[in-house]
C-alpha positions, 0 to 999 in steps of 0.5 A: 796913752790909756789907763785902767778903770778905777772899779774893774781894771778894764783899759780905758781911753786917755784921760778917763778914770772909769770905763763907760759902764762904771762911769755912768753908774758913778754919775747916776749914783750922785744925789744931784743926778737923782734929783734931776732925773726925778724932776724930769720924770715928774715933768714927763708925767705931768705932760702925760708922757709914758714913764720910759721903755722899762715900764712898757717892758714890764707891761709886756712881761706881765702880758706874756706871763698871763698869756704865753700864746701872746708871746708866740703870736708876737714872735711869729709876727716878724716871720709872718711880716716877711712871708706876707711880702711875697716871693717877688719882694723877697727876690728883689731884696735878695738881688739888692743885697747881692748887688750891695755886698758883691758890688766889687764883682761884675754881675756876669762873674758873680755866680763864678765868684760864689763857686770859687769863693766856697772852694778857694776863699773869697780873696783868692776868688777875687784875684782869680777873676781879676786875673781872668778879666785882665787876660781877656782885656789883653786878648781883646786888645791884641785882637784889635791891634792885629785887626788894625794892622790887617786893615792898614795893610789892606788899605795900603794894598788897595791904595796902589 
């Protein structure tokens, strides 16, 4: 059974009185938690550690405000990183992603699957390819059975 948050009315899990957002806000509002956080912060600073990610974020915001080109360089760094990899590694990455996402489709049928999926939808394309594979398997099995029958007849003719 679920209940609702005491602050916003959002549905929460059974036994909870607040949603996650309001529960954290309520917990951090308490004097004991503030004192604990202050002690932890003092210990981190005494150890020479950075305050937290928010301080780093503030420094970056100040840097971007002073030098907008820095933000553009940083943003371009991600694109440049991908471009620096080169076409060979991009092709390998693409093949790896395809192999993962289309693992349920045989490699020989993936091009056909892509074309069919665009025309009739993914589920229908999968079903069509599965039906095609089953029909092919039945055809091969029938051909093998016919071949076995012919071999047996030939063996019997040659035996007499």
